Structures are given as C-alpha cells and as structure tokens.
N, C-alpha and C positions, 0 to 999 in steps of 0.2 A: 119694610125692606120687601124687596121682590124676589121670590124664591125662583131659581133658575133650574131647569130639568137637567137630567143626566147628561153628561158629556158623551159624545159620540166618539168611538175611535175610527183610526183610520183602516180602510179596507186594503187587501193587498193590492186592489186596482188603483187605489188612490196612490198608494206608494209606486207603484211602477210608473204611473204617469208623470211623477215628479222626480223620478231617480235619474242622476247622473252616473251612478254608480251601481250598476246591477249585479246581482250575484253572479259568481263565477260558476260556470258549467264545467263539466270533467272535460269537455274539448279546450275551454279556456286553460285549465291547468295543464293540459297536454302540451298547447302551443307556447306556455310562458318560458321566458328565459330569466337566468339568473342576472343580477346586476352586473358582474364581470362580463358576462356575455353582450349584454347592450353597451356597456361603456368599457371596453378593453383599456387596460393601462390606467384608469383612473387611481391617483393616489388615495389611500385609504388613512385617515386619521391626519395627524399633524406631520409625522415623520421625524426623523431624528433632527436635532438641532446641530446647526453648522459649527458653532463654538458654544458648547454648554458653559454657562456662567453659573448655574445653580445645580444642585442635586436633589433628586426626588427622595423624600422620606417619609415615614409614618409617623407622626407625632400626636400624641394626645393632650389635648387642652382643657382646662375647666370651662365650663358652660359661660361664665362670666366673661372670660377672655373672647370667646367666640361670639357671644352676643354683642358686645362692646365693637368689635372690629366689623361684624356683619352688619350691624346698624347703620354703618357710614356707607353701605353699598358695596356694589361689585369692587375687586381689586383688594378685597380683605385679606387674602394671603399674603400680597405684595406688602401690604401696610404692616402686617405682622413681621414680615422679614426686615423690612426697614427699620422699625423698633428695636429689633434684636442686634442689627447692624450697628445702631447706635450705641447700645448697650457694650458692645464688644470693644467699640472704638474708645469709649469712655474709659472702660477697665485697663485698655493698653496703655493710654496716655497716663492714667493714675499710677500704673505699675512702672512705666518708665522714668516717671519724674520724683 
C-alpha cells in the first residue's frame, strides 16, 4: 500500500479565486436592503384559506401511529384525517341503525 503525504489545506488566495460569494464588508451591510424593500407587497406565507374546511389543532400521537403514516410518504397528516373521518362515519351509521 502506498503511503500518501499530508493533505494541503486551501489558502485564502485559493478561496478568493474560486469564491462566487465573497465575505461582506461593512459597506455591503450598509447598502443592504430588507426583503420587504426589495420585493414590496409580496405575500408572506400561505395566507388565509378562502373557505376553511379544517381546523388547526395540536394533537399528540403515539410513535407507532406516526411511524406508520409517515412511512407512506408525504400527505401523512391528510391520511390520518381520512382514517378518522371513516371512523366517525362508521360510528354515526351504527348509532343511527
């Protein structure tokens, strides 16, 4: 097995030569603008629902339940809601009959 020498680190000159994002100076910070100044009127976040069909709640679930639904990929919260809706419908029909 061939022994390799110690690896050389990059110098400041090396980093400056390949940098697309140089370190900011005090002048850069002084000229900087906030997001709102650059993009006035841009909507932040999702915003309110037009016709909310669900309510946001905090719910504690067992790790087994979370693991099961998250294993199926994105949309796990909607799948939990779908299963709970099925249970509610079954209970309503059994109580009515």
